N, C-alpha and C positions, 0 to 999 in steps of 0.2 A: 832297276834302272827304266828312267822314263826317257826315252830316245823321238824327241819331234823329229820329222824329216831327214833321216837317215837315209844321203841321196852320194852316189858316185859322181864322181865330177865327169867322167867320161859321157855318162846319163845326162848331165847339166849340157855341157860343150855341144855334144850331141843335139839336143833339142832347142839351145839357144843357138847357135850355129843355122841351124834352118828355119829359125823365124827370121833371124835376118840375112838370109840369102846366101850363106858364106861355107855352107853344111861339106862341100868340095875341099876345103883348105884344112881340115882336120891335121894330118901330118904335118903342115905348117905351121899350126897352132902350138902340135906338142914339140915342134922344134925350136919355136920362141921360147917355149915354156924351159926346154931343156940348157939355153942361149942364158936364161936368169938363172940359174941352177935350183929351179924347179923339179917335180916331179912330172913325166906325161900322164895324159889325163888316166888312161886304163890304171896307175899305181896309186892312183888318190881313190881309193874305193874301200867301202867298210866289209866289203866280200871277202877284202885278202883275211880279216883277220875277226871276221863273225864266228869260226868254230871255235875258239877261245872264250867268247861270252857265253859263262854257265850260269851268271846271276838271273833271277827273275827280270823281264821285260818287257815295258810297255811300247809300243812303238806306234806313233799315228805320223800316218801319210796323207796327202791331198792327192786322191785317186786318178784325179785328170790333168794335174798339173803341168801348164802349158811351156814350162822351165825345165822339164825332166824326161824319164823315159816309164813313168808310172803307169799301169799295176807293175809292170815285169821289174824295173830296176829294186823297187820295194821289195816285192814278193821274194826274190832273190834272195835277196841279204837276209830278211827276216828268214825265209828256209835252212840257209846257211848256219844262222843261230843256235850254237850247242846247248842252247837252256831247255829245260824241260819243260819251265812256268813262262811261256811266251805268249804276249796276246798281241796282235796288229790290228789298231782301227784305222780304217779307211774313212775321210773327209770327203764328201760328196758335194755335190752342188755349185761348186767353184774348180776354177782352172788355175787359183793361186796360190802359191803354199805361204805361210808365216804371215801374209799382211792383209789378208782377207777376213772379214767379218761376216761373211754371208755366208760360210761351209756347212754342214752338220755332219755328225757323225753319223756312219753310213753302218756300222757293224765289226764285229770283229773276228779273229780267225787266230784259234788253239792251235797248237801243233802246227803240222805243215800244210794243211788246207787253206787255197785262198777264200780272204773274205767273202759270204754271200752279201749281196745288197740287201740290208735289211733295216728296219725302221731305226731312229736313233737309240743309243741304247747310253745312255747317261749315266744310269746307276754304278755301274763298272769303272767307268771314270773317276768319280767321285770317292769312291770306297777304296781303287787299288793303292792309292798311296798309303794312307792308314794299315792297308794288308801287308805292306811291305816296308813298313818303317823301321827304322835303324833300331835296334835296343839305346836305350836312354835319350832317344830324340824328340 
């Protein structure tokens, strides 16, 4: 599974509300979510189900994304994945996830250790999809 930007909603709400100067209202935001029939922020996290993921995983995250709490949030999700074959790539030199065109791949983390800040490793990104391609695809 190739999974870009696996983020917990609590991390997004916390970071975004801090940027907007309303961080002290997290409980009210959760209440409004409940009134709309949604889940509260803490219930909207991949960390709750990460232990069920046993297939190979390549996860890419923006290291200093200003709209979430990385590296803590992504690293926790990565560490909880049950997959024995997993890799985490940190994208550096940007604070924007998804829309940035100026980031660079920092390095990867296999197993449970946090990825060190390494020079870009594009070979793994190029070869990973063909290594785990489904039969007949």
